[in-house]
N, CA, C and O atoms as a GROMACS GRO file, in nm:
protein
  572
    1MET      N    1  18.092  44.735  28.183
    1MET     CA    2  17.976  44.729  28.095
    1MET      C    3  18.006  44.646  27.971
    1MET      O    4  17.920  44.571  27.925
    2ALA      N    5  18.124  44.660  27.916
    2ALA     CA    6  18.156  44.587  27.794
    2ALA      C    7  18.144  44.437  27.816
    2ALA      O    8  18.106  44.364  27.723
    3ASP      N    9  18.175  44.388  27.937
    3ASP     CA   10  18.166  44.245  27.961
    3ASP      C   11  18.022  44.198  27.980
    3ASP      O   12  17.996  44.078  27.970
    4ILE      N   13  17.929  44.286  28.005
    4ILE     CA   14  17.790  44.245  28.021
    4ILE      C   15  17.731  44.200  27.889
    4ILE      O   16  17.655  44.103  27.886
    5ILE      N   17  17.763  44.265  27.783
    5ILE     CA   18  17.706  44.226  27.655
    5ILE      C   19  17.795  44.128  27.579
    5ILE      O   20  17.759  44.084  27.470
    6LYS      N   21  17.911  44.095  27.636
    6LYS     CA   22  17.998  43.997  27.573
    6LYS      C   23  17.944  43.858  27.605
    6LYS      O   24  17.935  43.819  27.721
    7ILE      N   25  17.910  43.786  27.502
    7ILE     CA   26  17.868  43.648  27.519
    7ILE      C   27  17.952  43.566  27.422
    7ILE      O   28  17.935  43.574  27.301
    8SER      N   29  18.042  43.487  27.478
    8SER     CA   30  18.131  43.406  27.396
    8SER      C   31  18.052  43.292  27.330
    8SER      O   32  17.938  43.265  27.367
    9ASP      N   33  18.116  43.228  27.232
    9ASP     CA   34  18.052  43.112  27.168
    9ASP      C   35  18.022  43.004  27.271
    9ASP      O   36  17.915  42.942  27.268
   10ALA      N   37  18.115  42.981  27.363
   10ALA     CA   38  18.094  42.879  27.465
   10ALA      C   39  17.974  42.912  27.553
   10ALA      O   40  17.895  42.824  27.586
   11THR      N   41  17.960  43.037  27.590
   11THR     CA   42  17.846  43.078  27.673
   11THR      C   43  17.716  43.068  27.594
   11THR      O   44  17.614  43.024  27.649
   12ALA      N   45  17.718  43.106  27.468
   12ALA     CA   46  17.599  43.091  27.383
   12ALA      C   47  17.558  42.944  27.374
   12ALA      O   48  17.440  42.911  27.381
   13LEU      N   49  17.657  42.856  27.359
   13LEU     CA   50  17.628  42.712  27.355
   13LEU      C   51  17.570  42.664  27.487
   13LEU      O   52  17.476  42.584  27.489
   14ALA      N   53  17.626  42.712  27.598
   14ALA     CA   54  17.577  42.673  27.730
   14ALA      C   55  17.432  42.718  27.748
   14ALA      O   56  17.348  42.639  27.792
   15LEU      N   57  17.403  42.842  27.716
   15LEU     CA   58  17.267  42.894  27.732
   15LEU      C   59  17.169  42.816  27.644
   15LEU      O   60  17.061  42.778  27.690
   16HIS      N   61  17.206  42.794  27.519
   16HIS     CA   62  17.117  42.722  27.427
   16HIS      C   63  17.098  42.576  27.471
   16HIS      O   64  16.987  42.524  27.467
   17THR      N   65  17.207  42.510  27.512
   17THR     CA   66  17.196  42.372  27.559
   17THR      C   67  17.102  42.363  27.678
   17THR      O   68  17.016  42.276  27.682
   18MET      N   69  17.118  42.453  27.772
   18MET     CA   70  17.038  42.447  27.894
   18MET      C   71  16.889  42.468  27.864
   18MET      O   72  16.805  42.400  27.923
   19VAL      N   73  16.857  42.560  27.775
   19VAL     CA   74  16.716  42.579  27.738
   19VAL      C   75  16.666  42.456  27.662
   19VAL      O   76  16.554  42.411  27.685
   20HIS      N   77  16.748  42.404  27.573
   20HIS     CA   78  16.712  42.282  27.498
   20HIS      C   79  16.676  42.169  27.595
   20HIS      O   80  16.575  42.101  27.577
   21LEU      N   81  16.758  42.150  27.697
   21LEU     CA   82  16.733  42.045  27.795
   21LEU      C   83  16.610  42.076  27.881
   21LEU      O   84  16.539  41.985  27.924
   22ALA      N   85  16.585  42.204  27.906
   22ALA     CA   86  16.472  42.244  27.990
   22ALA      C   87  16.336  42.223  27.922
   22ALA      O   88  16.234  42.216  27.989
   23VAL      N   89  16.336  42.214  27.790
   23VAL     CA   90  16.210  42.191  27.719
   23VAL      C   91  16.151  42.057  27.761
   23VAL      O   92  16.029  42.045  27.778
   24GLU      N   93  16.237  41.956  27.778
   24GLU     CA   94  16.196  41.825  27.828
   24GLU      C   95  16.291  41.787  27.941
   24GLU      O   96  16.384  41.708  27.920
   25PRO      N   97  16.270  41.842  28.060
   25PRO     CA   98  16.367  41.829  28.169
   25PRO      C   99  16.393  41.686  28.218
   25PRO      O  100  16.496  41.660  28.278
   26ASP      N  101  16.301  41.594  28.192
   26ASP     CA  102  16.322  41.457  28.238
   26ASP      C  103  16.388  41.369  28.132
   26ASP      O  104  16.419  41.253  28.157
   27ARG      N  105  16.409  41.425  28.015
   27ARG     CA  106  16.468  41.351  27.903
   27ARG      C  107  16.619  41.368  27.902
   27ARG      O  108  16.672  41.475  27.935
   28GLN      N  109  16.687  41.263  27.864
   28GLN     CA  110  16.832  41.268  27.846
   28GLN      C  111  16.858  41.264  27.696
   28GLN      O  112  16.790  41.192  27.623
   29THR      N  113  16.954  41.341  27.648
   29THR     CA  114  16.990  41.344  27.507
   29THR      C  115  17.141  41.339  27.495
   29THR      O  116  17.212  41.345  27.595
   30THR      N  117  17.190  41.329  27.374
   30THR     CA  118  17.335  41.322  27.356
   30THR      C  119  17.390  41.456  27.311
   30THR      O  120  17.320  41.541  27.256
   31THR      N  121  17.518  41.472  27.336
   31THR     CA  122  17.588  41.592  27.290
   31THR      C  123  17.580  41.602  27.138
   31THR      O  124  17.563  41.710  27.082
   32ALA      N  125  17.591  41.488  27.071
   32ALA     CA  126  17.584  41.486  26.924
   32ALA      C  127  17.448  41.535  26.875
   32ALA      O  128  17.441  41.609  26.776
   33GLU      N  129  17.340  41.494  26.942
   33GLU     CA  130  17.206  41.538  26.901
   33GLU      C  131  17.190  41.688  26.918
   33GLU      O  132  17.133  41.756  26.833
   34ILE      N  133  17.242  41.741  27.028
   34ILE     CA  134  17.232  41.886  27.052
   34ILE      C  135  17.318  41.960  26.952
   34ILE      O  136  17.277  42.063  26.898
   35ALA      N  137  17.437  41.909  26.925
   35ALA     CA  138  17.526  41.973  26.827
   35ALA      C  139  17.458  41.976  26.689
   35ALA      O  140  17.467  42.077  26.619
   36ASP      N  141  17.392  41.868  26.652
   36ASP     CA  142  17.320  41.865  26.524
   36ASP      C  143  17.205  41.966  26.523
   36ASP      O  144  17.182  42.034  26.423
   37ALA      N  145  17.133  41.974  26.635
   37ALA     CA  146  17.018  42.065  26.643
   37ALA      C  147  17.060  42.211  26.622
   37ALA      O  148  16.988  42.288  26.560
   38PHE      N  149  17.177  42.246  26.674
   38PHE     CA  150  17.224  42.385  26.663
   38PHE      C  151  17.331  42.404  26.556
   38PHE      O  152  17.382  42.514  26.535
   39GLN      N  153  17.364  42.294  26.487
   39GLN     CA  154  17.464  42.297  26.380
   39GLN      C  155  17.596  42.357  26.429
   39GLN      O  156  17.648  42.453  26.371
   40VAL      N  157  17.648  42.299  26.538
   40VAL     CA  158  17.773  42.344  26.597
   40VAL      C  159  17.868  42.226  26.613
   40VAL      O  160  17.828  42.110  26.596
   41SER      N  161  17.991  42.256  26.646
   41SER     CA  162  18.092  42.153  26.665
   41SER      C  163  18.060  42.066  26.788
   41SER      O  164  18.039  42.116  26.898
   42LYS      N  165  18.056  41.935  26.765
   42LYS     CA  166  18.030  41.842  26.875
   42LYS      C  167  18.143  41.848  26.978
   42LYS      O  168  18.118  41.835  27.098
   43HIS      N  169  18.266  41.867  26.932
   43HIS     CA  170  18.380  41.871  27.023
   43HIS      C  171  18.377  41.996  27.112
   43HIS      O  172  18.404  41.988  27.231
   44HIS      N  173  18.343  42.110  27.052
   44HIS     CA  174  18.333  42.233  27.131
   44HIS      C  175  18.219  42.221  27.232
   44HIS      O  176  18.233  42.261  27.348
   45LEU      N  177  18.107  42.167  27.187
   45LEU     CA  178  17.992  42.150  27.276
   45LEU      C  179  18.025  42.053  27.389
   45LEU      O  180  17.980  42.073  27.502
   46ALA      N  181  18.101  41.950  27.361
   46ALA     CA  182  18.139  41.854  27.465
   46ALA      C  183  18.220  41.922  27.576
   46ALA      O  184  18.203  41.890  27.693
   47LYS      N  185  18.306  42.016  27.539
   47LYS     CA  186  18.383  42.090  27.640
   47LYS      C  187  18.292  42.178  27.724
   47LYS      O  188  18.311  42.190  27.845
   48VAL      N  189  18.193  42.238  27.661
   48VAL     CA  190  18.095  42.319  27.735
   48VAL      C  191  18.017  42.229  27.831
   48VAL      O  192  17.994  42.266  27.946
   49HIS      N  193  17.977  42.112  27.784
   49HIS     CA  194  17.903  42.019  27.869
   49HIS      C  195  17.986  41.973  27.987
   49HIS      O  196  17.934  41.955  28.097
   50GLN      N  197  18.116  41.953  27.967
   50GLN     CA  198  18.203  41.916  28.078
   50GLN      C  199  18.201  42.022  28.187
   50GLN      O  200  18.194  41.992  28.306
   51ARG      N  201  18.208  42.145  28.145
   51ARG     CA  202  18.207  42.257  28.241
   51ARG      C  203  18.074  42.265  28.315
   51ARG      O  204  18.072  42.285  28.437
   52LEU      N  205  17.964  42.249  28.244
   52LEU     CA  206  17.831  42.253  28.306
   52LEU      C  207  17.811  42.136  28.402
   52LEU      O  208  17.748  42.150  28.506
   53ALA      N  209  17.865  42.020  28.366
   53ALA     CA  210  17.855  41.902  28.454
   53ALA      C  211  17.940  41.920  28.579
   53ALA      O  212  17.899  41.881  28.688
   54LYS      N  213  18.056  41.979  28.562
   54LYS     CA  214  18.148  41.998  28.676
   54LYS      C  215  18.085  42.082  28.787
   54LYS      O  216  18.110  42.058  28.905
   55VAL      N  217  18.003  42.181  28.750
   55VAL     CA  218  17.939  42.266  28.850
   55VAL      C  219  17.799  42.217  28.889
   55VAL      O  220  17.730  42.282  28.968
   56GLY      N  221  17.757  42.104  28.833
   56GLY     CA  222  17.630  42.045  28.873
   56GLY      C  223  17.506  42.099  28.806
   56GLY      O  224  17.395  42.082  28.857
   57LEU      N  225  17.521  42.164  28.692
   57LEU     CA  226  17.402  42.212  28.620
   57LEU      C  227  17.343  42.102  28.530
   57LEU      O  228  17.222  42.096  28.512
   58ILE      N  229  17.429  42.018  28.476
   58ILE     CA  230  17.381  41.904  28.399
   58ILE      C  231  17.444  41.777  28.455
   58ILE      O  232  17.547  41.781  28.522
   59ARG      N  233  17.381  41.666  28.426
   59ARG     CA  234  17.440  41.537  28.460
   59ARG      C  235  17.480  41.472  28.328
   59ARG      O  236  17.412  41.488  28.226
   60SER      N  237  17.588  41.401  28.330
   60SER     CA  238  17.641  41.339  28.211
   60SER      C  239  17.670  41.193  28.240
   60SER      O  240  17.736  41.160  28.339
   61ASN      N  241  17.621  41.105  28.154
   61ASN     CA  242  17.643  40.962  28.169
   61ASN      C  243  17.704  40.908  28.041
   61ASN      O  244  17.659  40.939  27.931
   62ARG      N  245  17.808  40.827  28.056
   62ARG     CA  246  17.874  40.766  27.940
   62ARG      C  247  17.808  40.634  27.904
   62ARG      O  248  17.729  40.579  27.980
   63GLY      N  249  17.843  40.587  27.787
   63GLY     CA  250  17.798  40.455  27.745
   63GLY      C  251  17.685  40.461  27.645
   63GLY      O  252  17.638  40.569  27.610
   64PRO      N  253  17.642  40.344  27.599
   64PRO     CA  254  17.540  40.335  27.494
   64PRO      C  255  17.407  40.400  27.533
   64PRO      O  256  17.337  40.453  27.448
   65SER      N  257  17.373  40.396  27.661
   65SER     CA  258  17.248  40.459  27.703
   65SER      C  259  17.276  40.592  27.775
   65SER      O  260  17.192  40.642  27.849
   66GLY      N  261  17.394  40.646  27.752
   66GLY     CA  262  17.434  40.770  27.818
   66GLY      C  263  17.383  40.894  27.748
   66GLY      O  264  17.309  40.886  27.650
   67GLY      N  265  17.423  41.006  27.800
   67GLY     CA  266  17.383  41.134  27.744
   67GLY      C  267  17.389  41.241  27.851
   67GLY      O  268  17.449  41.222  27.956
   68VAL      N  269  17.326  41.353  27.822
   68VAL     CA  270  17.323  41.463  27.917
   68VAL      C  271  17.179  41.501  27.947
   68VAL      O  272  17.090  41.484  27.864
   69GLY      N  273  17.159  41.553  28.067
   69GLY     CA  274  17.027  41.600  28.110
   69GLY      C  275  17.045  41.702  28.221
   69GLY      O  276  17.154  41.717  28.276
   70LEU      N  277  16.940  41.770  28.252
   70LEU     CA  278  16.946  41.869  28.359
   70LEU      C  279  16.968  41.799  28.493
   70LEU      O  280  16.910  41.694  28.520
   71ALA      N  281  17.050  41.859  28.576
   71ALA     CA  282  17.077  41.803  28.708
   71ALA      C  283  16.988  41.867  28.815
   71ALA      O  284  16.979  41.817  28.927
   72ARG      N  285  16.923  41.977  28.779
   72ARG     CA  286  16.839  42.049  28.875
   72ARG      C  287  16.710  42.094  28.809
   72ARG      O  288  16.695  42.088  28.687
   73ASP      N  289  16.619  42.139  28.889
   73ASP     CA  290  16.491  42.192  28.843
   73ASP      C  291  16.516  42.315  28.756
   73ASP      O  292  16.582  42.409  28.800
   74PRO      N  293  16.464  42.316  28.632
   74PRO     CA  294  16.488  42.431  28.543
   74PRO      C  295  16.428  42.562  28.594
   74PRO      O  296  16.468  42.669  28.550
   75GLY      N  297  16.334  42.553  28.684
   75GLY     CA  298  16.275  42.673  28.743
   75GLY      C  299  16.368  42.740  28.843
   75GLY      O  300  16.346  42.855  28.882
   76LYS      N  301  16.472  42.667  28.885
   76LYS     CA  302  16.565  42.720  28.984
   76LYS      C  303  16.703  42.752  28.926
   76LYS      O  304  16.796  42.784  28.999
   77ILE      N  305  16.715  42.742  28.795
   77ILE     CA  306  16.841  42.776  28.728
   77ILE      C  307  16.817  42.903  28.647
   77ILE      O  308  16.729  42.907  28.561
   78THR      N  309  16.896  43.006  28.675
   78THR     CA  310  16.879  43.132  28.603
   78THR      C  311  16.985  43.148  28.494
   78THR      O  312  17.089  43.081  28.496
   79LEU      N  313  16.957  43.236  28.402
   79LEU     CA  314  17.055  43.268  28.298
   79LEU      C  315  17.182  43.324  28.359
   79LEU      O  316  17.292  43.300  28.308
   80LEU      N  317  17.167  43.400  28.468
   80LEU     CA  318  17.285  43.459  28.532
   80LEU      C  319  17.378  43.349  28.585
   80LEU      O  320  17.499  43.360  28.570
   81GLU      N  321  17.322  43.246  28.644
   81GLU     CA  322  17.404  43.137  28.695
   81GLU      C  323  17.484  43.072  28.582
   81GLU      O  324  17.603  43.045  28.597
   82ILE      N  325  17.418  43.046  28.472
   82ILE     CA  326  17.486  42.984  28.357
   82ILE      C  327  17.593  43.078  28.301
   82ILE      O  328  17.706  43.038  28.276
   83TYR      N  329  17.555  43.204  28.284
   83TYR     CA  330  17.649  43.303  28.233
   83TYR      C  331  17.774  43.310  28.320
   83TYR      O  332  17.886  43.308  28.269
   84GLU      N  333  17.755  43.317  28.451
   84GLU     CA  334  17.869  43.333  28.541
   84GLU      C  335  17.955  43.207  28.551
   84GLU      O  336  18.074  43.217  28.579
   85VAL      N  337  17.897  43.091  28.528
   85VAL     CA  338  17.978  42.969  28.520
   85VAL      C  339  18.073  42.978  28.401
   85VAL      O  340  18.189  42.936  28.409
   86MET      N  341  18.025  43.033  28.293
   86MET     CA  342  18.104  43.037  28.169
   86MET      C  343  18.195  43.159  28.160
   86MET      O  344  18.307  43.149  28.110
   87GLU      N  345  18.149  43.274  28.206
   87GLU     CA  346  18.221  43.401  28.184
   87GLU      C  347  18.281  43.462  28.311
   87GLU      O  348  18.366  43.550  28.303
   88GLY      N  349  18.237  43.415  28.427
   88GLY     CA  350  18.276  43.481  28.551
   88GLY      C  351  18.168  43.581  28.589
   88GLY      O  352  18.064  43.588  28.523
   89SER      N  353  18.190  43.657  28.694
   89SER     CA  354  18.090  43.750  28.744
   89SER      C  355  18.048  43.852  28.639
   89SER      O  356  18.130  43.906  28.565
   90MET      N  357  17.918  43.875  28.635
   90MET     CA  358  17.865  43.979  28.546
   90MET      C  359  17.871  44.110  28.623
   90MET      O  360  17.792  44.134  28.714
   91LEU      N  361  17.964  44.191  28.586
   91LEU     CA  362  17.986  44.317  28.657
   91LEU      C  363  17.898  44.426  28.600
   91LEU      O  364  17.860  44.422  28.483
   92CYS      N  365  17.865  44.521  28.681
   92CYS     CA  366  17.783  44.634  28.638
   92CYS      C  367  17.865  44.763  28.647
   92CYS      O  368  17.820  44.862  28.706
   93ASN      N  369  17.981  44.761  28.590
   93ASN     CA  370  18.064  44.882  28.590
   93ASN      C  371  17.998  44.989  28.505
   93ASN      O  372  17.957  44.962  28.392
   94PRO      N  373  17.989  45.110  28.557
   94PRO     CA  374  17.927  45.217  28.479
   94PRO      C  375  18.024  45.280  28.380
   94PRO      O  376  17.995  45.385  28.322
   95CYS      N  377  18.138  45.219  28.360
   95CYS     CA  378  18.241  45.277  28.274
   95CYS      C  379  18.291  45.172  28.176
   95CYS      O  380  18.324  45.061  28.216
   96LEU      N  381  18.297  45.207  28.048
   96LEU     CA  382  18.348  45.115  27.947
   96LEU      C  383  18.494  45.082  27.968
   96LEU      O  384  18.544  44.984  27.912
   97PHE      N  385  18.564  45.161  28.046
   97PHE     CA  386  18.705  45.136  28.073
   97PHE      C  387  18.724  45.054  28.201
   97PHE      O  388  18.837  45.036  28.246
   98GLY      N  389  18.615  45.004  28.258
   98GLY     CA  390  18.622  44.917  28.374
   98GLY      C  391  18.645  44.989  28.507
   98GLY      O  392  18.679  44.924  28.606
   99LYS      N  393  18.628  45.117  28.510
   99LYS     CA  394  18.648  45.194  28.633
   99LYS      C  395  18.520  45.188  28.718
   99LYS      O  396  18.410  45.172  28.665
  100GLU      N  397  18.538  45.201  28.849
  100GLU     CA  398  18.423  45.204  28.940
  100GLU      C  399  18.334  45.326  28.911
  100GLU      O  400  18.212  45.318  28.916
  101ALA      N  401  18.397  45.435  28.880
  101ALA     CA  402  18.327  45.558  28.845
  101ALA      C  403  18.406  45.627  28.735
  101ALA      O  404  18.529  45.618  28.731
  102CYS      N  405  18.337  45.693  28.649
  102CYS     CA  406  18.404  45.760  28.538
  102CYS      C  407  18.492  45.874  28.590
  102CYS      O  408  18.446  45.957  28.670
  103PRO      N  409  18.617  45.879  28.547
  103PRO     CA  410  18.705  45.986  28.592
  103PRO      C  411  18.669  46.122  28.530
  103PRO      O  412  18.718  46.226  28.574
  104ARG      N  413  18.583  46.119  28.430
  104ARG     CA  414  18.543  46.244  28.365
  104ARG      C  415  18.405  46.285  28.412
  104ARG      O  416  18.322  46.200  28.445
  105THR      N  417  18.380  46.410  28.416
  105THR     CA  418  18.248  46.457  28.455
  105THR      C  419  18.160  46.480  28.332
  105THR      O  420  18.041  46.510  28.345
  106ASP      N  421  18.219  46.465  28.214
  106ASP     CA  422  18.143  46.492  28.091
  106ASP      C  423  18.135  46.368  28.001
  106ASP      O  424  18.134  46.382  27.879
  107CYS      N  425  18.128  46.249  28.061
  107CYS     CA  426  18.121  46.125  27.983
  107CYS      C  427  17.994  46.126  27.898
  107CYS      O  428  17.885  46.156  27.947
  108VAL      N  429  18.009  46.093  27.772
  108VAL     CA  430  17.894  46.097  27.680
  108VAL      C  431  17.795  45.983  27.704
  108VAL      O  432  17.682  45.989  27.656
  109LEU      N  433  17.836  45.881  27.778
  109LEU     CA  434  17.747  45.767  27.802
  109LEU      C  435  17.704  45.753  27.948
  109LEU      O  436  17.645  45.652  27.987
  110SER      N  437  17.733  45.853  28.029
  110SER     CA  438  17.706  45.842  28.173
  110SER      C  439  17.559  45.825  28.207
  110SER      O  440  17.527  45.767  28.311
  111ASN      N  441  17.470  45.872  28.124
  111ASN     CA  442  17.327  45.856  28.151
  111ASN      C  443  17.274  45.721  28.106
  111ASN      O  444  17.167  45.679  28.151
  112LEU      N  445  17.346  45.652  28.021
  112LEU     CA  446  17.299  45.526  27.964
  112LEU      C  447  17.354  45.403  28.036
  112LEU      O  448  17.278  45.312  28.069
  113LEU      N  449  17.483  45.399  28.058
  113LEU     CA  450  17.550  45.276  28.099
  113LEU      C  451  17.505  45.215  28.232
  113LEU      O  452  17.478  45.095  28.236
  114PRO      N  453  17.498  45.290  28.340
  114PRO     CA  454  17.459  45.226  28.467
  114PRO      C  455  17.321  45.159  28.461
  114PRO      O  456  17.304  45.047  28.509
  115GLY      N  457  17.226  45.226  28.403
  115GLY     CA  458  17.092  45.170  28.394
  115GLY      C  459  17.085  45.050  28.301
  115GLY      O  460  17.017  44.951  28.330
  116LEU      N  461  17.155  45.057  28.191
  116LEU     CA  462  17.157  44.947  28.096
  116LEU      C  463  17.225  44.825  28.157
  116LEU      O  464  17.178  44.712  28.140
  117ALA      N  465  17.333  44.846  28.226
  117ALA     CA  466  17.404  44.736  28.292
  117ALA      C  467  17.315  44.667  28.394
  117ALA      O  468  17.310  44.544  28.399
  118ARG      N  469  17.245  44.744  28.474
  118ARG     CA  470  17.154  44.686  28.574
  118ARG      C  471  17.039  44.610  28.507
  118ARG      O  472  16.998  44.504  28.554
  119GLN      N  473  16.988  44.665  28.398
  119GLN     CA  474  16.877  44.602  28.326
  119GLN      C  475  16.918  44.465  28.272
  119GLN      O  476  16.843  44.368  28.286
  120VAL      N  477  17.034  44.456  28.212
  120VAL     CA  478  17.082  44.329  28.158
  120VAL      C  479  17.103  44.229  28.270
  120VAL      O  480  17.058  44.115  28.260
  121ARG      N  481  17.169  44.270  28.377
  121ARG     CA  482  17.196  44.180  28.489
  121ARG      C  483  17.065  44.134  28.554
  121ARG      O  484  17.049  44.016  28.586
  122ASP      N  485  16.971  44.226  28.573
  122ASP     CA  486  16.842  44.191  28.632
  122ASP      C  487  16.766  44.091  28.546
  122ASP      O  488  16.705  43.998  28.598
  123TYR      N  489  16.770  44.109  28.414
  123TYR     CA  490  16.703  44.015  28.324
  123TYR      C  491  16.763  43.876  28.339
  123TYR      O  492  16.691  43.777  28.353
  124PHE      N  493  16.896  43.867  28.336
  124PHE     CA  494  16.963  43.739  28.350
  124PHE      C  495  16.935  43.677  28.487
  124PHE      O  496  16.920  43.555  28.499
  125LYS      N  497  16.927  43.760  28.591
  125LYS     CA  498  16.905  43.711  28.727
  125LYS      C  499  16.763  43.659  28.748
  125LYS      O  500  16.744  43.562  28.821
  126LYS      N  501  16.665  43.722  28.687
  126LYS     CA  502  16.526  43.683  28.712
  126LYS      C  503  16.470  43.584  28.610
  126LYS      O  504  16.360  43.532  28.629
  127THR      N  505  16.543  43.558  28.503
  127THR     CA  506  16.492  43.469  28.399
  127THR      C  507  16.542  43.327  28.420
  127THR      O  508  16.663  43.302  28.422
  128SER      N  509  16.449  43.235  28.437
  128SER     CA  510  16.485  43.095  28.460
  128SER      C  511  16.479  43.016  28.329
  128SER      O  512  16.419  43.059  28.231
  129LEU      N  513  16.541  42.901  28.332
  129LEU     CA  514  16.534  42.811  28.217
  129LEU      C  515  16.391  42.767  28.189
  129LEU      O  516  16.349  42.756  28.074
  130ALA      N  517  16.316  42.744  28.296
  130ALA     CA  518  16.177  42.701  28.279
  130ALA      C  519  16.097  42.807  28.203
  130ALA      O  520  16.016  42.773  28.116
  131GLN      N  521  16.119  42.933  28.234
  131GLN     CA  522  16.049  43.041  28.164
  131GLN      C  523  16.083  43.039  28.016
  131GLN      O  524  15.993  43.044  27.931
  132LEU      N  525  16.212  43.031  27.984
  132LEU     CA  526  16.252  43.033  27.843
  132LEU      C  527  16.204  42.910  27.769
  132LEU      O  528  16.165  42.919  27.653
  133ALA      N  529  16.208  42.794  27.835
  133ALA     CA  530  16.160  42.671  27.772
  133ALA      C  531  16.010  42.683  27.740
  133ALA      O  532  15.965  42.639  27.634
  134LYS      N  533  15.936  42.741  27.832
  134LYS     CA  534  15.792  42.757  27.813
  134LYS      C  535  15.762  42.854  27.699
  134LYS      O  536  15.669  42.834  27.621
  135GLU      N  537  15.842  42.961  27.688
  135GLU     CA  538  15.821  43.062  27.585
  135GLU      C  539  15.871  43.018  27.448
  135GLU      O  540  15.829  43.073  27.346
  136SER      N  541  15.958  42.918  27.444
  136SER     CA  542  16.016  42.875  27.317
  136SER      C  543  15.920  42.787  27.240
  136SER      O  544  15.820  42.737  27.293
  137ASN      N  545  15.952  42.768  27.114
  137ASN     CA  546  15.876  42.673  27.032
  137ASN      C  547  15.965  42.552  27.001
  137ASN      O  548  15.938  42.479  26.906
  138TRP      N  549  16.070  42.533  27.080
  138TRP     CA  550  16.168  42.427  27.055
  138TRP      C  551  16.109  42.288  27.072
  138TRP      O  552  16.158  42.194  27.009
  139GLY      N  553  16.010  42.272  27.153
  139GLY     CA  554  15.950  42.141  27.172
  139GLY      C  555  15.854  42.103  27.062
  139GLY      O  556  15.797  41.994  27.062
  140LYS      N  557  15.837  42.192  26.967
  140LYS     CA  558  15.742  42.171  26.859
  140LYS      C  559  15.814  42.145  26.727
  140LYS      O  560  15.785  42.207  26.625
  141GLY      N  561  15.910  42.052  26.732
  141GLY     CA  562  15.982  42.013  26.609
  141GLY      C  563  16.098  42.102  26.574
  141GLY      O  564  16.155  42.087  26.466
  142LYS      N  565  16.136  42.194  26.661
  142LYS     CA  566  16.250  42.282  26.636
  142LYS      C  567  16.353  42.260  26.745
  142LYS      O  568  16.321  42.201  26.848
  143PRO      N  569  16.479  42.308  26.724
  143PRO     CA  570  16.581  42.286  26.827
  143PRO      C  571  16.535  42.341  26.956
  143PRO      O  572  16.607  42.332  27.056
   0.00000   0.00000   0.00000
C-alpha cells in the first residue's frame, strides 16, 4: 500500500509531461519548453523523457526542428501505464509492511487499506491521458 501513494519526482514529471503533450497530441514541443512550463530542471526532465521514449510512449527527435511528442493515441495511454514505467508494478498489498495478508488479526487499518489500494489502482487504470487533457485548462494559456 505504501508504494501506491508514492509518486517520485520523476513519475510526477512523467505524468505531467504526458498530460501536457496530450492537450495538443499532434504538436511537438521541446523538453526546455516543458521544463519552463512546470518550472523544473531541464536535465531531470530530459532523463524522464528518455525513459518514456525508450518504452514508446513519446517520440523524440533531435536537431533544430526536433522535440518530443506523443507516440500513441492519448485515449489509449493510461496513468497506470505511465506510473508502472516509472515506478514498477503498482501493487495492492493490504499491509503497510508489504505482506500478502496481515499477520495480525487486530490490524487498525485492515478495513481501510485493501479498498483504498484498489480504488487508487482502478483510478490509474481507467484514467486516460485524453480524459485528463480534456478536463484540464492547460490548453488555455496555462501549462
